[in-house]
N, C-alpha and C positions, 0 to 999 in steps of 0.2 A: 587517483591514488593507486598504489601498487603495494609491493612488499616493502615494509619499512626497513631501511638499512641499519638502523640502530633503534634502541628502545624509544618509544614515542609516547608522550602523554596526550590524551585527548579528553577534554572536558565533556561530560554528557549528563543526561538526566536518566534516572531510573523510575520505574513506576513506584509510587508511594502507597502508603497505607491510608485508607479512608479518604480517597480522592485528593491526596496531596502529592506533589512532586518533591522528590528529594534530590539534591545535587550531589554528585560525587565525582570521583576520578576513575579513569580506566587507563591502565598502562599496558600497551602492547609490548610484546617481546620481539626482539629482532627476528625477522622472518615470519611473523604471524601473517597468515594469508588474508588478504582483503578479497572478498568474493562478491562478484556481481551475479546475483541469482537471476539468470535470464534464460535458463533452459528447463525443460520439463524434468530432466534428470536431477538438476540442482534443487528443484522444488518438490521432488517426489514425496518427501516426508512431511510436507506442510498440510495443515487442515484449513480449509476455506469455507466460510459461511457467508451468505448474502441475505439482505433484508427481504428481497422478493425476487421472483424470476418468472418470465413468460414461459409457459410450457410449450415446447415446439418451436421456439425462436431462440436460437443460441443454445448453449449447453449448461448455462448457469455458472456457478463459482468455479468448477473445474476448468472452464474455458479460459480463466484468467491466469492459470499457472501451467498450462500445457505446452507453452512455447510455440503455439500455432496461432498466428495473427488472424487466421480465417475463422477461428472459433471465438465465441464471445459470451458475455453475460448481458442480458437485456431485462430491464424491469418492465412490469406490465404497462401496456399502452392503451388498455381498455377503460381507463378512468378509475380503476379500483385502488390505485396507489398514487401518491404524490411524494414529493420531496419531504423529508430527507430520505435518501437511500444510502446504504452502507455495505461494505465488504470487510469482513474480519478474517485475520490470519492467525493461526497458531503455529509457531515454529517448534521443533523438537527440543530446542534449548534456546536460551537467551542469545540474541544477536545485538551488536552495537551498530545500529542503522545510521548511516551517514547521508544517504540519498535514496531516491526511488524514481521510477518512471512509470507512466501510465500511457498505454497505447489506445488511441481512439479506434473504434470499429471502422473497418474499411467498408464504407457504405456511402452511397450518393447523398444521403441525408443523415449525417451523424448526429445523434442526439447527445450532445456533449454537456458535461457538468461545468459549473463555473466556480463557486466558492466551496471549499471543503477543509476539513480538519484532519490531521493525523492524530490519532488517539492511542493511548496505551492503557493497559490493565494488568493487575496482578493475578486476576482469576478468570479472565475472558468473559466476565459478566458486567462488571462495573468499570466504566470507561472515563478517562480524564483526557482532555484536549492537551496535546503537547505543542502543536504549532498549527497556524492557519495558512492556507494557500489560496490563490485565485488563478484560474486558468483563462486564457484568452485565445487558445488555439482550437479552432473548430475543423481543421483540415482532416479529411478522411484518411484514416490509417496513420496519422501523425503519432510519433513517440514523443511525449512531453516529459522532460527531466525536471526533477525538483531536488534541491539540496536542503538539508536541515540546517538551520542556524546553530542549533545545539543537537549533536548526535543523541540518539535515543537507545538505551539498552532495555530490551524487552523480549519476552517470549510471545506476547500477544500484541497485535497492532490492528487498528481499524481505520479505514478511510471512510469518513463521514461526510457525504455529499449533501450540501444544503440547498442548492438551487441550480438552475439550468442556464447555460450560455445561449441555448437555442430557443428558449421559451416553452419547452415541453415539460410535462409532469413526469416524464420517464427519461431514462438514460441507458447507455450501453458502453461497455469497455471490452477491448480485445485482450490485453495483457497487462499484468502488474509485475514489476521487477523491483527488487530491493538490492542495495549495495551495502555490505556490512562486514564487520569483523565478527566471526563467531566467537562467543565467549567460552572460556575454558570451563 
């Protein structure tokens, strides 16, 4: 996608009240920019939180939005945590998310996620699953792209990882990027 040449209607879901999704319409205006948030500068005003992190291995949540594939988030591998693992993002304003990408850590033994949900929230506390995904790419450093069947308008988004492709209780990621139309 790029800049729409004329007004375009996109069907999407918004975060609902009391764990319900509500369907609505979003109309872009001619020339509304479609942004692929894939650099640290474009993500500099995001807030990121993670379920857990190994101290001294990776740099935690900030490693997912710094635009540097060599930095990463790693959950504890000492047996203290198991799936599910999650990473939550808060944007400064609502975005209409159409796709996202996750980059595996560049490591000889990537500890890769398998099944996960993209979730939304109206408050950053209570989460509702929007869509389910499954990953089969365990390649070190691979960037895996996902498209939403129904775009999602939200200020809060969480990736909720349920299990491992590699059989471990822990996981790691290098980068998370979203592609979206910022809402007015």
